[in-house]
C-alpha positions as CSV (number, residue, x, y, z in Angstrom):
1,M,14.3,94.8,-0.8
2,L,16.1,91.9,-2.5
3,S,19.6,92.3,-3.8
4,A,20.5,91.4,-7.4
5,T,22.4,88.3,-6.3
6,N,19.3,87.0,-4.5
7,N,16.7,87.9,-7.1
8,P,16.0,84.8,-9.2
9,A,15.0,87.0,-12.2
10,T,18.6,88.2,-12.3
11,S,20.3,84.9,-11.7
12,P,23.7,84.6,-13.4
13,D,22.4,81.5,-15.2
14,D,19.7,83.4,-17.0
15,A,21.7,85.0,-19.8
16,Q,23.5,81.8,-20.5
17,L,20.3,79.9,-20.3
18,A,18.7,82.2,-22.9
19,R,21.6,81.7,-25.2
20,R,21.5,77.9,-24.9
21,V,17.7,77.8,-25.5
22,T,18.2,80.1,-28.6
23,W,20.8,77.7,-30.0
24,L,18.6,74.7,-29.2
25,C,15.7,76.3,-31.1
26,R,18.0,76.9,-34.1
27,L,19.1,73.3,-33.9
28,L,15.5,72.2,-33.9
29,G,14.8,74.3,-37.1
30,L,17.8,72.8,-38.8
31,G,16.9,69.3,-37.7
32,V,13.4,69.7,-39.2
33,I,14.7,70.9,-42.5
34,A,17.4,68.2,-42.7
35,L,15.2,65.3,-41.8
36,I,12.3,66.3,-43.9
37,G,14.7,67.0,-46.7
38,V,16.1,63.4,-46.7
39,T,12.7,61.8,-46.4
40,W,10.7,64.3,-48.5
41,R,8.6,61.7,-50.4
42,L,6.9,60.7,-47.1
43,W,5.7,64.3,-46.5
44,T,4.2,65.0,-50.0
45,P,1.0,63.6,-51.6
46,Q,2.2,60.2,-53.0
47,D,0.7,57.0,-54.3
48,L,3.9,55.0,-54.2
49,F,3.0,53.4,-50.9
50,P,-0.4,53.0,-49.3
51,R,-1.4,55.7,-46.8
52,V,-3.2,55.0,-43.6
53,P,-4.7,58.1,-41.9
54,L,-4.6,58.5,-38.2
55,F,-8.4,58.7,-37.9
56,A,-11.1,57.2,-40.1
57,W,-11.1,60.3,-42.3
58,P,-8.8,61.2,-45.1
59,P,-7.7,64.8,-45.2
60,P,-7.6,66.4,-48.7
61,R,-4.3,66.1,-50.5
62,W,-3.7,69.9,-50.6
63,W,-3.4,69.7,-46.8
64,D,-0.1,67.9,-47.3
65,W,1.4,70.8,-49.4
66,A,-0.1,73.4,-47.1
67,S,1.3,71.8,-43.9
68,L,4.7,71.2,-45.6
69,L,4.9,74.9,-46.4
70,V,4.0,75.7,-42.8
71,L,6.7,73.4,-41.6
72,A,9.3,75.0,-43.9
73,A,8.3,78.5,-42.8
74,G,8.4,77.5,-39.1
75,S,11.8,75.8,-39.5
76,L,13.3,78.8,-41.2
77,G,11.8,81.1,-38.6
78,L,13.5,79.1,-35.8
79,L,16.7,79.0,-37.7
80,T,17.0,82.7,-38.4
81,G,14.9,84.4,-35.7
82,A,15.1,82.2,-32.6
83,Q,16.6,85.1,-30.6
84,H,13.4,87.1,-30.9
85,L,10.8,85.6,-28.6
86,P,7.6,86.3,-30.6
87,V,9.3,84.9,-33.8
88,R,10.4,81.9,-31.9
89,R,7.0,81.1,-30.4
90,L,5.2,81.7,-33.7
91,S,7.7,79.5,-35.6
92,A,7.5,76.7,-33.1
93,A,3.7,76.8,-33.2
94,A,3.8,76.6,-37.0
95,I,6.1,73.5,-36.7
96,A,3.8,71.8,-34.2
97,C,0.7,72.5,-36.3
98,G,2.4,71.4,-39.5
99,F,3.4,68.1,-38.0
100,A,-0.1,67.6,-36.5
101,V,-1.7,67.9,-39.9
102,Q,0.9,65.6,-41.5
103,F,0.2,63.0,-38.9
104,L,-3.5,63.1,-39.5
105,A,-3.0,62.3,-43.1
106,D,-0.7,59.3,-42.7
107,Q,0.4,57.3,-39.6
108,H,3.6,56.5,-41.5
109,R,4.7,60.0,-40.7
110,L,4.8,59.4,-37.0
111,Q,8.5,58.8,-37.2
112,P,10.2,58.9,-33.8
113,W,12.2,62.0,-34.7
114,A,9.0,63.7,-36.0
115,W,7.2,62.9,-32.8
116,Q,10.1,64.3,-30.7
117,F,10.2,67.5,-32.8
118,F,6.4,67.9,-32.5
119,I,6.7,67.7,-28.7
120,L,9.6,70.1,-28.6
121,A,7.9,72.6,-30.9
122,T,4.8,72.6,-28.7
123,V,6.9,73.2,-25.6
124,I,8.9,76.1,-27.2
125,A,5.6,77.7,-28.4
126,L,4.1,77.8,-24.9
127,A,6.9,77.9,-22.3
128,D,9.5,80.3,-21.0
129,D,13.3,79.6,-21.3
130,R,13.7,77.8,-18.1
131,L,10.8,75.4,-18.7
132,V,11.9,74.9,-22.3
133,F,15.4,73.8,-21.1
134,R,14.1,71.7,-18.3
135,G,11.4,70.0,-20.5
136,W,13.9,69.4,-23.3
137,F,16.4,67.9,-20.9
138,L,14.0,65.6,-19.2
139,L,12.4,64.5,-22.5
140,V,15.8,63.5,-23.9
141,C,16.6,61.6,-20.7
142,M,13.3,59.7,-21.0
143,I,13.9,58.9,-24.6
144,Y,17.2,57.2,-23.7
145,A,15.6,55.4,-20.7
146,W,12.6,54.0,-22.6
147,S,14.7,53.1,-25.6
148,A,17.0,51.1,-23.2
149,V,14.0,49.4,-21.6
150,S,12.6,48.4,-25.0
151,K,15.9,46.8,-25.9
152,M,15.8,44.4,-23.0
153,D,14.0,42.0,-25.3
154,D,15.1,38.8,-27.0
155,S,13.9,40.2,-30.4
156,F,16.7,42.8,-30.1
157,I,19.4,41.0,-28.2
158,V,19.5,37.8,-30.3
159,P,19.6,39.4,-33.8
160,F,22.0,42.2,-32.6
161,G,24.2,39.5,-31.1
162,H,24.3,37.7,-34.4
163,I,25.3,40.9,-36.2
164,I,28.1,41.5,-33.8
165,E,29.2,37.8,-34.1
166,R,29.4,38.1,-37.9
167,A,31.5,41.3,-37.5
168,L,33.9,39.6,-35.1
169,T,34.3,36.4,-37.3
170,A,34.4,38.0,-40.7
171,P,38.0,39.4,-40.7
172,L,39.5,36.0,-40.1
173,Q,37.2,34.2,-42.6
174,L,38.2,36.7,-45.3
175,T,41.8,35.3,-45.1
176,G,40.5,31.8,-45.8
177,L,41.1,30.6,-42.2
178,Q,38.5,29.2,-39.8
179,W,37.9,29.7,-36.2
180,S,38.5,26.8,-33.8
181,S,35.5,25.5,-31.8
182,M,36.9,27.4,-28.7
183,G,37.3,30.6,-30.8
184,Q,33.7,30.3,-32.1
185,W,32.4,29.8,-28.6
186,F,34.4,32.8,-27.4
187,C,33.1,35.0,-30.2
188,H,29.5,33.9,-29.5
189,E,29.8,34.8,-25.8
190,L,31.5,38.1,-26.5
191,A,28.8,39.0,-29.1
192,D,26.1,38.2,-26.6
193,F,27.9,40.4,-24.0
194,F,28.1,43.3,-26.3
195,A,24.4,42.9,-27.3
196,V,23.4,43.1,-23.6
197,C,25.7,46.1,-23.1
198,A,23.7,48.1,-25.6
199,P,20.7,48.8,-23.3
200,A,23.0,49.2,-20.3
201,V,25.0,52.0,-22.0
202,E,21.7,53.7,-23.1
203,I,20.3,53.6,-19.6
204,A,23.6,54.9,-18.2
205,I,23.4,58.1,-20.2
206,P,20.4,59.7,-18.4
207,A,21.6,58.3,-15.1
208,L,24.8,60.2,-15.5
209,A,23.2,63.3,-17.0
210,L,20.7,63.8,-14.2
211,F,23.5,64.8,-11.7
212,P,25.7,67.9,-12.3
213,R,28.9,66.2,-11.2
214,T,28.5,63.3,-13.7
215,R,26.7,65.2,-16.4
216,G,29.8,65.6,-18.5
217,W,30.4,61.9,-18.5
218,G,26.8,61.4,-19.7
219,F,27.5,63.7,-22.6
220,W,30.7,61.9,-23.6
221,L,29.1,58.5,-23.3
222,S,26.2,59.7,-25.5
223,A,28.6,61.2,-28.0
224,A,30.5,57.9,-28.2
225,M,27.3,55.9,-28.6
226,H,25.9,58.0,-31.4
227,L,29.2,58.2,-33.2
228,Y,29.3,54.4,-33.1
229,L,25.8,54.2,-34.4
230,V,26.7,56.5,-37.3
231,M,29.6,54.3,-38.1
232,F,27.7,51.1,-37.6
233,L,24.5,52.1,-39.5
234,G,26.1,54.3,-42.1
235,P,27.1,53.5,-45.7
236,W,30.3,51.9,-44.6
237,G,28.3,49.7,-42.2
238,L,24.8,48.3,-42.5
239,G,23.8,51.0,-45.0
240,H,20.8,52.4,-43.3
241,Q,18.9,55.4,-44.7
242,P,20.2,59.0,-44.2
243,G,17.4,59.9,-41.8
244,V,18.8,57.5,-39.2
245,L,22.3,59.1,-39.5
246,V,20.9,62.7,-39.4
247,W,18.9,62.0,-36.2
248,N,22.0,60.6,-34.5
249,V,24.0,63.7,-35.5
250,F,21.1,65.8,-34.2
251,F,21.3,64.0,-30.8
252,M,25.1,64.7,-30.6
253,A,24.6,68.4,-31.2
254,Q,21.6,68.6,-28.9
255,N,23.4,66.8,-26.0
256,A,26.3,69.2,-26.3
257,L,23.9,72.0,-25.5
258,L,22.0,70.1,-22.8
259,F,24.6,68.1,-20.9
260,R,27.9,70.0,-21.1
261,E,27.0,72.8,-18.7
262,R,27.5,71.3,-15.2
263,S,27.0,74.5,-13.3
264,M,23.3,74.9,-14.2
265,R,20.9,73.6,-11.6
266,F,18.3,72.7,-14.2
267,P,16.3,70.5,-14.3
268,I,16.9,69.0,-10.9
269,R,16.4,71.9,-8.5
270,G,13.9,74.8,-8.8
271,L,12.2,76.4,-11.7
272,G,12.4,80.1,-10.7
273,T,12.1,82.6,-13.5
274,C,14.3,83.7,-16.3
275,D,15.2,86.9,-18.1
276,R,12.2,86.6,-20.4
277,P,9.4,85.2,-18.2
278,L,5.7,84.7,-18.9
279,T,3.6,86.3,-16.3
280,G,-0.1,86.3,-15.3
281,A,-2.9,83.8,-15.7
282,L,-2.0,83.0,-19.3
283,A,1.5,82.1,-18.2
284,R,0.1,79.7,-15.6
285,T,-2.2,78.1,-18.2
286,R,0.6,77.7,-20.6
287,R,2.9,76.2,-18.0
288,G,0.2,73.8,-16.9
289,I,-0.4,72.7,-20.5
290,V,3.4,72.2,-21.1
291,E,3.9,70.3,-17.8
292,A,0.9,68.0,-18.5
293,L,2.1,67.3,-22.0
294,L,5.6,66.5,-20.8
295,A,4.3,64.2,-18.0
296,F,2.1,62.4,-20.5
297,V,4.7,61.8,-23.2
298,M,7.3,60.7,-20.6
299,L,4.9,58.2,-18.8
300,W,2.9,57.0,-21.8
301,P,5.6,54.5,-23.0
302,A,5.0,52.5,-19.9
303,V,1.8,51.0,-21.4
304,E,3.4,50.2,-24.8
305,P,3.8,46.4,-24.1
306,W,0.0,46.2,-23.7
307,G,-0.7,48.0,-27.0
308,Y,-1.8,51.3,-25.5
309,C,1.1,53.2,-27.0
310,D,2.7,52.6,-30.4
311,A,6.3,51.3,-30.4
312,W,7.8,54.4,-32.0
313,L,5.8,56.8,-29.8
314,G,7.2,54.8,-26.9
315,W,10.8,55.1,-28.2
316,A,11.0,51.4,-29.0
317,V,12.9,52.3,-32.1
318,Y,14.7,49.0,-33.1
319,V,12.4,46.4,-31.4
320,P,9.6,44.6,-33.2
321,R,6.7,44.2,-30.9
322,F,4.6,41.2,-30.0
323,H,2.4,41.1,-33.2
324,R,3.6,40.7,-36.7
325,V,2.0,40.6,-40.1
326,E,3.3,38.8,-43.2
327,V,1.9,39.7,-46.7
328,R,2.1,36.8,-49.1
329,I,1.3,36.7,-52.8
330,A,0.8,33.6,-55.0
331,D,3.5,33.2,-57.7
332,E,0.9,33.4,-60.5
333,A,-0.6,36.6,-59.1
334,L,2.8,38.4,-59.3
335,E,2.4,38.2,-63.1
336,G,-1.0,39.8,-63.0
337,P,-2.6,42.4,-60.7
338,Y,0.3,42.5,-58.2
339,S,3.1,42.9,-60.8
340,F,4.0,46.3,-59.1
341,L,5.1,44.3,-56.0
342,T,7.4,41.9,-57.9
343,E,10.7,43.7,-57.0
344,H,9.7,43.7,-53.3
345,V,9.0,40.0,-52.8
346,Q,11.5,37.5,-51.4
347,G,11.6,33.8,-51.1
348,A,8.9,31.2,-51.6
349,G,6.7,30.1,-48.8
350,P,3.8,27.8,-48.0
351,W,0.2,28.8,-48.6
352,K,-2.4,29.2,-45.9
353,G,-0.6,28.4,-42.7
354,Y,2.1,26.1,-43.9
355,S,-0.1,23.7,-45.8
356,A,0.3,22.2,-49.3
357,P,1.2,24.2,-52.5
358,P,0.5,26.4,-54.4
359,R,3.5,28.4,-53.2
360,T,3.7,32.1,-52.3
361,R,6.3,34.8,-51.9
362,R,6.5,37.2,-49.0
363,V,6.3,40.9,-49.6
364,N,9.1,42.7,-47.7
365,V,6.9,45.7,-46.7
366,S,9.7,47.4,-44.7
367,R,12.2,47.1,-47.6
368,M,9.6,48.5,-50.0
369,S,9.0,51.4,-47.6
370,L,12.7,52.1,-47.4
371,S,13.1,51.9,-51.2
372,L,10.1,54.1,-52.1
373,L,10.0,56.6,-49.2
374,G,13.4,56.4,-47.5
375,V,11.9,55.5,-44.1
376,P,11.1,52.1,-42.4
377,E,7.6,50.8,-42.3
378,Y,5.6,52.0,-39.3
379,P,6.1,49.1,-36.9
380,N,2.6,48.5,-35.4
381,H,0.9,45.7,-37.2
382,R,-2.4,47.7,-37.7
383,F,-0.5,49.8,-40.2
384,A,0.6,46.7,-42.1
385,V,-3.0,45.5,-42.1
386,G,-4.1,48.7,-43.7
387,V,-1.3,48.5,-46.3
388,A,-2.3,44.9,-47.2
389,L,-6.0,45.8,-47.5
390,D,-5.1,48.5,-50.0
391,W,-3.2,46.0,-52.1
392,Q,-5.9,43.4,-51.8
393,L,-8.5,45.8,-53.2
394,R,-6.2,46.8,-56.0
395,G,-5.9,43.2,-57.1
396,E,-9.5,42.4,-56.2
397,G,-8.4,40.1,-53.5
398,A,-7.1,37.3,-55.7
399,G,-3.8,35.7,-54.7
400,L,-2.9,37.9,-51.7
401,E,-3.1,36.7,-48.1
402,V,-2.2,38.2,-44.7
403,Q,-0.7,35.9,-42.0
404,L,-0.8,37.1,-38.4
405,F,1.9,36.1,-35.9
406,E,2.5,37.0,-32.3
407,R,5.1,36.6,-29.6
408,P,4.0,35.7,-26.0
409,N,6.4,38.1,-24.3
410,R,9.7,40.0,-24.6
411,F,11.7,37.0,-23.4
412,R,10.9,34.9,-26.6
413,A,12.1,36.1,-30.0
414,I,10.2,33.4,-31.9
415,S,6.6,34.3,-33.1
416,R,3.8,31.7,-33.4
417,Y,1.3,31.6,-36.3
418,V,-2.2,32.8,-35.3
419,R,-4.4,33.0,-38.4
420,T,-4.6,33.8,-42.1
421,L,-6.9,36.4,-43.7
422,T,-7.6,35.7,-47.3
423,T,-10.3,38.1,-48.5
424,P,-10.8,41.9,-48.4
425,A,-13.9,41.4,-46.2
426,E,-12.0,39.4,-43.6
427,L,-9.1,41.9,-43.6
428,E,-11.4,44.9,-43.4
429,A,-13.3,43.3,-40.5
430,Y,-10.0,42.7,-38.7
431,A,-8.9,46.3,-39.4
432,Q,-11.9,47.6,-37.6
433,T,-11.0,45.9,-34.4
434,F,-8.2,48.3,-33.6
435,R,-8.6,51.3,-31.3
436,V,-6.8,53.5,-33.9
437,N,-7.8,53.6,-37.6
438,A,-6.3,50.8,-39.7
439,L,-8.2,51.4,-42.9
440,P,-6.2,52.8,-45.8
441,E,-6.9,56.1,-47.5
442,S,-8.3,54.3,-50.6
443,V,-11.0,52.6,-48.6
444,L,-11.9,55.7,-46.7
445,R,-12.2,57.8,-49.8
446,R,-14.3,55.1,-51.5
447,R,-16.7,55.2,-48.5
448,A,-16.9,59.0,-48.5
449,A,-17.7,58.9,-52.3
450,G,-20.4,56.4,-51.7
451,R,-22.3,58.5,-49.1
């Protein structure tokens, strides 16, 4: 007969593990409430910004309200009843289902934090404490790793280096003095060094956290990085939206629960059981589903450079990918059917692939999304194509063009012009070439009405 000290079901880690998982679940409930609260327009039926469903079918608008209520109920359930296992699993399942319905209605809602919360909620709904902790730990490590890999890209390092260089040179310039040529060279090289350090620091966090002896260092390095990001991106820095700041604060609290306990053997050695295990065939099925899901979401970002995984779903948060779309409107059209875009245009530009006048202005789609919905534009260019098609049809196609650009690889930040789409028919034909739906809700509802 096994003694209590040798029985894995009575491991001294189990009570502490249960407490940590309970607090992690409460943190998830609080995170869902906070982030949906600061980006609430995105999650409600709205016509401020074109919606592009995930599949070529637009769910009814009441689904938005119903799924939002389910999300709220699930979040409150986790926040207040995470210590009760049935309440925890039911609440997590509600969050996962709520997010799934929201994603179906609009790809814009596939925010990286929402994708992370959807995965975690699914794991909590199906797994026991030990697998929840292990899966959460490994998912966070992979988020850092893939985010670091995505930043090893000229389109991140070059602009980020320029931002750092301006920050280094601004204090002296404010006094009316100028840097010498040697000083300018030094600032430029130092800024490039700091820009390259960003992915190095991010990859160091999971490398340290994976080993018990260095796990504490991984936590303090992650805390310093997220605190820097809050300062750098906050209202006293670049003035990014509140959602970015809340997600960084969430990571600091999450990592305090995941990384600061160095005596736990999770997730490196052994699964064992815990004080609240799932047993039987159903438990094995649930475990298999959870492990398959975690394996998929951790490995899927590897195919992101080839277009088989979206940038945000592959944790490439700050890196524009290889294709880019520019929406341009003729000056005279801004006074007619596209007047609603006037405040979101910037600069004059050439018409039809850098040829002769008339002139056009570029619509800053990302700034418009930030202004109206409080979140950045979904980065994959199929989404921008759907948004542009919605606008073209509103204005009956007159005066709006879409220009396509692409980068050859991650070692070149400069994009080259590919082609221009000038009519709704051209744009709709191009939208139908994607593996995932790129047609806006307005087009899909019009088609459904015509059947």
